[in-house]
N, C-alpha and C positions, 0 to 999 in steps of 0.2 A: 481085297476089302470090299465090303458091300457098297454098291453104288446107290446113294439115296436119291439121285436125280438122274433120270434116264434121258439122255439126248443121243440115242443110238443113231449111227450113221454120220455123225459129225466128224469131219476129218481132223486129224491131230497134226501137230507140227508147229514149228516156229518160223518166222520170216527167215529167208535164206541168208540175209546179211545183218543179223541182230534184230533187236526189237523195233517195232514201228514207233517213231516218236510222236507223241500226242501234243506237239507244240511246234511253233515256227510257221513260216509262211505257207509251206506246202499243205500242212494240216489245215491251217486257217482258210486257205482258198477253197478247199473241197473236203470238209470233214466227212460228208456222206460217203465219198469214195474210200476214205480210210476205214470207216466202219464196215463197208462192203467187203473189203479185203480181209479184215479181222474176222468177219463171220465165216469165212472159208475155213478157219481153224476150229470152229465149233462154237459152243455157247460162251467161251471165254478165250482170251489170248493174252500173252505177255506184251506189255508196252512200256515205253519210258514216259512217265508222266512229266518228268523234268530231266535235265541232263544227269545221268548216273543214278536215277531213281526208278527202279523197276517195280511195276505193280501188275497184278492180273486184272484185266478189264473185262467185265461181263457185258456182252452185247445182246444177249437173248432176253426177250421180255419174260418168258416163263422162268428162266434161271434167275433173273433179277428178283422176281417175286419170291421165289424159293428162298433166296438169301435174305431179302428184306424182312420176310415173315418168319425167320428161324433164328430168334435172338439167343438161343442156347448154343447153337453150333457156330454162329457168326456174331462176334461181339464187336463193339465200337471203340473200346479203350485202346488208344494207339501206343500206350506204354508196352504193348505186346509186340510191337513192330521189330522184327528180327534185325534187319539191316540198320535201323536207327540205333538199336542197342549195341550193335557191333561196330558202330562208328563209320559205317559205309555210306551214310547219307551226308553230302556236303553241308557244312554248317550254314552256308548262305543259300541253300537250295530254295527255289521258289515253292517247293512242295511243303516245306515245313510250316509256313503260316497257315496253310490250308489243312494239313494233316496232323500237325503236332498236337499233343494232348493239352486240353484246357479243362479245368474242373467245372464243366457245365453239362447240361442234359445231352448234348450232341455226342460227347465222348464218354458217356457213362452207361452202365448196364445194370440190370437187376433192380434191387431196391433203391440204390443210389439214383438211378435214372428215373424211377417212378416218383421219387420225392421231388427231384428238381423239375421234372416235366409237369407235375401237378401244380407247382407254383407258377409255372409259365402259363399253362392252359387256363387256370383259374383267373390269373391276372388279365389275360387277353379277353376272357369272357366278360369282364367288367366294362369293356369299351363299347359304347353304343354305336351300332352300325350307322345310324344317321349322322353321328358326329364324324365318323370316318369319311363319309361322303362329303360332308360340309368342309372338312379340312382339306380334302383332295381338291374340291372345287376352288376353295380359297387359294390354295397353293398354285393351282393352275392359273387362276386369274392374275396373280402376282407375276408369275413367270412370263405369261403371254404379254402382260403389260410392258415387260422389259424389252422383249425382242420385237414385238409388233409396233413399237413406237419408232423403230428405224424406218427411214424413208425408202429403203431398198425393196421392201416387200419380199425379202428372202431371209431364211434362217436355217440353222443346223439344229435339228430337233433333239438329237441325243444330248449334246452339251448344254443347250439352252433350256431344255424342258424335261426330257425323260430321266436324265441322271439326277438333277437337283430336286425334282418333285418329291420322290420318296424321302429324301433327307429332310425336307421341310415338314412333311407330314409326321415323320417319326420324331423329329425334334419337339413338336407340339405334344404328341401322344406320351412321350416320356418326360414331359414337364421341364424341358431345358429353358433356363433364362437365356436372354440373347447372347451374352458373351460366352457362356458355356456351350450354347448351341453352335456358335461359330467354331469352337475348338473341336467339338464332337464331329461336326461335318468335315473339318480339315483332317481329322484323324482317320475317319472312314475313307474319305477320298484318297488320302495318302497311302493307306494300306493297299488299295486296289491299283494305285499308280506306282507302287514300289518306292514311295518317298521315304528317305532315311528319317528315322525318329517318329514316324507316324504312329506306330504302336504305342510309344510312350506318350504322345500327344493325346491319343484316344483314352488310354488308361488313366492318365492324370485328370482329364476332364470328367470322366465317369466317376472317379473317386471323389472329386469335388461335388459332383451332382448328388452322389449318395450321402455325403456329409451334409449337404444342404437339406436334403429330404429328411434326414434325421432330426434336424432342427425345425424344419418347416414342412411337414407332410402335406401332400396335395392330392387332388383327384387325377392322378396320372399313373402310368404303368410302373414307373420306378418305385413310387410309394407302395403300390399294390404288391410288388415283389417283396419289398422289405417288411411289410406287415403280415405276409401270408403265414398261415399256421405251420408251414414247413420250417419256419425259423431259419431262413438262409442267413449265412454270415455275410458281412459286407463284401468279402472276396467272392463268394458265390454269386451274390447279386451282380457284382461287376462283370463276371464272366457270362452270366445269362444275358446281360445287356450287350456285351460284345457280340454274342451270337445273334441276338435278335436284330441288332442294328446292322451289322455287316452282312449277316445272312439274309436279311430282308431287303435291304436297299438295292444292292447290285442286281439280284434277280428281278426285282420289280422294274428297275430301269430298263433292263433288257426286254421284259414283257411289254412295257409301254411303247418302247421304240419299235419293236418288231410288229406289234399289233397295229400301231398307227400306220406303219409302212405297208403292211398287208392290206389294210382297209382302204388306203389311198391308191393302191396299185391298180393299173388298168385291168388286171385279170380278176379283181374281186367282183363277184356277182352282185349287181345292183339289187338292193332290197334285203340282203342279209344283215342282221343286226351286228352291232359292235361286239357283243359277247361271242359271236361265232369266230370273229377274228382273234380274240383272246384264246379261245379254245384251240383253234388251229395252231396258234403260236405254241401253246403248251404241248400239243401233240408233236408237231413237226420241227419246232425250234426250241426245245426245252431250255429255258434260261439257265438252269444249273445242268450243264451237259454231262459232266463226268465227276462224280464225287462219292460221298458216303462210303468211306473206307471201312471195311469189315476185316476182322482177323479170325480165321478158323481156330476153334479150340482143339481140333484134332485134324489130321489129314482127311480131306474129303475128295472123292472122285466126282468130277463134273465133266460129263461127256468122256473124252479120252485124255483129259488132263487131271493132274492131281493138284489140289489147292492145299498147300502145306501150312501146318500149324504156325501161326504168328507172321505169315507173309500177307501183306495188304491185298485185299480184293476190292476193287472199286466198281461201282455200278455206273454204266454208261446209260443214263436216263435218255439221252438223245438217241443212241442206237437202239435201245429197248423199245422206245416209242415208235420207231420206224422199222421195226423188225418185219421183214417180208412175210414171215409166218403169221403175223398179226393182221396185215393189211387186207387179207381176203375177207375177214369178218369184222374189221374194226368198226364199220358203220353200225353193226348190230350191238356194239358195246356201249356202255354209258359214256357220255361225254367226259365224265370224271374218271374213266378207267386208265387214263394216262398216268405215267409215273413221274411227271414233272415236279410233283410235291412229295415224291417218295411214297412209301407204303410201310405197313407194319408199325411197330411201337415207336419208331423214330420219324414217322411221317410228319411233315410240316404242320405245326399246331395252328398256324395262321393262314391256311390256304384260302378260306372264304374271304377274310379281309383283304388278302393279297389280290385275289381275283377282282374284288370290288374296286380296289384302288386303281388297278390297271384299266378296267373298263370305264370307270369314271374319268380317268385322266384322258383317255382317247375321246370320250364323249364331250368333255369340256373343250378340248382343242377344236373339235368340229363345230361346236356351238358358237365359240368365240370367233373362229375364223371360217365362216361358211364356205368360202371359195378356195380353201387351202388345197394344194395338190403337190404331188411329188415332182421334183426336178430331174430325177433319175429313175429309170425303171427298177422295180424291186429286184429283178434277177441280176442287175448290175451292181447292186450294193455289196460292199465288202464286210466281212466278219472279223471280229477281233481274233487274232491267231493264238488264243489261249485254250488250254484243255478244260478249264473248270466251267466256263460259262459260254453261252451262245449269244453274243451281243453284236449288233451292227456297229461298225465304226462310225458311220455318219448316216443321217437321214435328212437329206437336203429337201427343203420345202419352199414353196412360194405361195403368195397370197396377195390380195389387193392392199397396197400400202396406204391404209386409211385408218382412222380411229375406229376401234372395234369395241363397242360397249359389252359389258358382261352379259347383258340381257339380249345379246344377238339372237336372231331367230335360229331355230334348229336347221341343220343342213337339209335343204329341201329334197334332194334327190334320194335320200336314204332315211329310213324310219328311225325314230328314237328307240331306245332300248328298253322301254318299259319302266320298271321301278327305279332304275338308275338315272333316268333322264329327268333333269330338273325342268320345270316349266319356266317360261320367260318371266312370269310374275314372281316366281320364288327365287330367282337369281339375284345375287348382290348387285346393286346398281352402281358399280364402281367404274369410273371412266377408264378405258383401256388404251387411250391414245397417248401421245407424247406429253411430257410435262410442259405447262405453259411457261413462257419466259420469266414471269414474275414469281414462279413457284420457289419455295425454299430449296436450298441445296439438298441433294440426296444425302441421307444419313450415312455417317461413317460406320466402319465395322465390316464384318463378314456378311455372307449371304443371309444367315438367319437373323442377324440384327437388322438388316435392311428390310427383310420380310416382315418382321414384327413391327417395325416403324411404319411400314406401308399399311399393315392391317390397322394400326392405331391411328392412321391418318396424320402421322408426323411428317 
C-alpha cells in the first residue's frame, strides 16, 4: 500500500508486555517519560487510554498535523469505532464520556460539521472581547474576595480560583439565571469528577435553559445558537452547549493554574509578560493532553505501523508539542504554532477568547494580591493522573493576610501585559477583605447564585 506519510527510520513494534497505559499514578507522575518511550516506536504507538480500551496514539508533531488536516482520510464520527460496535468497550469505561458520539460539531464530518461549526463560530463572534475581559476580572474579584478574606494568608489556587473562574465566566456568557447556573456548574464539575448522575444534571439544566431562551431570548450565546440561520434543533443546541461548556472550562482551568504556577515560580525570568507564561503552558503542558479521536476511512500506513479502518487514532497534543524533532527550530516558529488548540477543520473555535481569559485571570490574581508567591517549587507540584488533560492537582500559594482592594497596584517587579492589563482607575472598586460583622448573611444557593448576589451587592 502506498505510504502517504513518510516517517522512514522510525522503529516498529509494541511494548514487550502489552500496551502502555495512559492512566494511573505512574503515567501521572511522569507523562514525559511515557511519551519518550512511545516515540521509540515511531510516529504512533498502541496504548490503553482506559482499562481494556486500546487506541493508537500519535506522538509526532508532523504526523499529528497530517491527520488533523486530512478530514477525508481521518474522520471524527465515533460511530465508526470498531471495538465499541463489537461490544468490546466496557459499558462503564471512562473513555466513553470522552469518545462516545454526540450530535455536535466535534463528532461530525463534512457538511454536517460545517453547518454545526458555523453556528458555533458565528455565535462566538458576537461576544465582545472587552466583555470577556470584564467578566473574567469580575469573576476573579469575587473568587479572590472569598479566599483572601481568610486570616491564614494561604490558599489552594486550583480549587479556589482556577477551576471555578471559567465556570462563572461561561455561566454569564451563556445567559444562565442563578439557579440554572448552579445546576450547570454542578453538572460540569460532576462530569469531570465522575459523580453519578452528573450527565443527567447537566442535560436537564441545559434543556431548561433552552426552553427559557425560547420564551425570553437574550443577548447571550445560548440565544445566538438558537436563532442562527443554521436552524439548529433544541437537541443540537443542547449538545453544542455541552461541548462548549465542558470542553472549554476544564482546559481553561488547567491553563490558568499552570500559567500562574509558572509565572510565580523561582525559575521564571523576571520581566517576561504573563502572556509568555500562557504560551509556555500551551506548548509544554498542553491542557488537553491526549484527545481528538479520528477514525481512518481506509487502512493507512504511518511509519512502520498500519492504522486500520475504524480503529481510533488519538492525537497526543502534549507529546506533539514537545516532539524532539521540533525543539531544534521551535523558537523560529510562531508562538501560535503549538497544537494545544488543535489544527485543521476541528481546531478550537474559541482559542483567542480562551487565551484572553487565561491571561486576564493570572493578571487579575497578581494585581489583587501583589505579594502572592508559591509555597511549593513548581517542579515539586503533582499532576492529575488522567490521560485527557494536563492539570496540576494543587497550586499552593501564600500572600499577606490583609484586605486587598480590587484596585490594588500592579505587581511592581513585573510589567503589566499591555492591552489585557486594567489600569487601577478602571478596576471595580469592590472591597476584597472579609465581610464586616454587621453584614448580611451570605446568600444561599450554589456558587453561581452567590456570585450573582455578590455582583448585585446583595
